[in-house]
C-alpha positions, 0 to 999 in steps of 0.5 A: 500500500502507498502511504496515502492509502495507509492514511498518512496526511499530505504533510506526513508524506512530504516529511517522509519523502524529505527524510528519505532524500536527506538520508538516502539521496532519493525516495522511491514512489510506487504506484500500485496499479495494474500495471504498476510503476515506480520512480525516484524523487530526489535524484535530480535535486541531489545529483543533477541526474535525471530521476529514474522510473521503472514501468510494469515491474513488481513494486519490490523489484522496481524499487531494487532496480531504482536503488541500484541505478541511483546508487550508481549515480550517487557513487559516480558523482552524478554520472553513470557508466552507461557501458557498465549498466549495458553489460548488465543488461540495463538501459536508460532511455529519455522519457518523452516530454508528453509523459511529463504532463500525465498523471505518471509522476503525481507524487514528484509534482506534489513534492516539488510543486511543479510538473517535471520538464523534458529531461527531468526523467529517464526510464530504466529498461531492465535486463530482459532475462528478469522476465519470462520469454513472452514478457521480455519486451511487454513493459511500457516505453516512455521514450515513445509517445504512444 
């Protein structure tokens, strides 16, 4: 369940997000819809690197992937070794500007009081072997408009 569904007030949610950012460098917002998605809040602010989003993966796995890539951003001083990620089967793609105006990033928008802009998010494309053969490429791609 999300904090809002668990009865947290907007102030409590904001404070919890802020605490995660202060301690870890980012917080992970998980949206438990069908299909789910998760994204970071704070990576852009703390490391001047676009926020990270994972689509259509189970919440725990998506959070782990965001935390892994986020730690690579943090440890790289705001820069990622894309070749090293690709060697692990992980790719990053820019999120199309049209998705910034959608409801995908509502918690980010509430936290910062503005909508994200082009370049503020990248999507993590997970290693295909994390999925069964029939679902290896079934996740939504945010670098595309449709």
